C-alpha angles and dihedrals in degrees: 000000000000116000111220117202090193123034114172131157097288102352124082125175124190134167115271120267127197092259089066093069095092093049091051092047090051093051095042093053093053111103091214092059095038091053086082105013118059095334135268089262091059108060120171130228124190092271093053091046088053091053098042101038107026101038125116093269126149136266100327116131107214118195145180119232120218125189114196088347093304117118107240109158156333137273130179132185136185142162106265116247130234093267093053091044087058095045092048095046102253102108097133099032120120090199119124101244124191127191123205139191129185146158137189103232097190106076091199085072097053122110094019100105093257093119089056091051090048097048090046091051093048091047090053092048095048094045098043103029104029098034096239116173094188135016121203138192131175111206121177111268093242094055092099096165094054093044092052089049092051093047089050087055093053101267116139130204104246106165139009112234106204117215090353101151134039102224126167094343100313135080108250130206116242136193120234102222121191137196113194127204086221087062088051092050091049092061 
């Protein structure tokens, strides 16, 4: 029996299992996905997925996204560490701050509002089940579709992060985008 940590109307999110390796390798070898996630010059095979997603690392929760019971993508979330707190401008904050990253790997599911449903569900989970005060993401500035999705879900651009991410041989600017529990409580 699969344990879903998020189970909404059409969206379900569960932690990765070993059988998910081939799905991740398929998505992370697709140039359309890699254009914004990892880079087209950095495709994954099953062995690389094993190393990067199933290693001994840390406190990252890595999950598979299902839409109407079909696996369509990946999401991960984690409390940000001291180094990221400093970079993002939260060095002295006592807030519980989670970072998150995600992609929809099946391009047939792009531009259908599914990403918005997913982000909203994860925000709800992290705020109400994990006690997060703030959620942050740092998409590349040219990833307009993702940025629109995040803004629709209540994230705001709070800081430009110049040359934040090495992507396809060049350092790319990213936006620090934040969702605050305070925003949630004002609604």
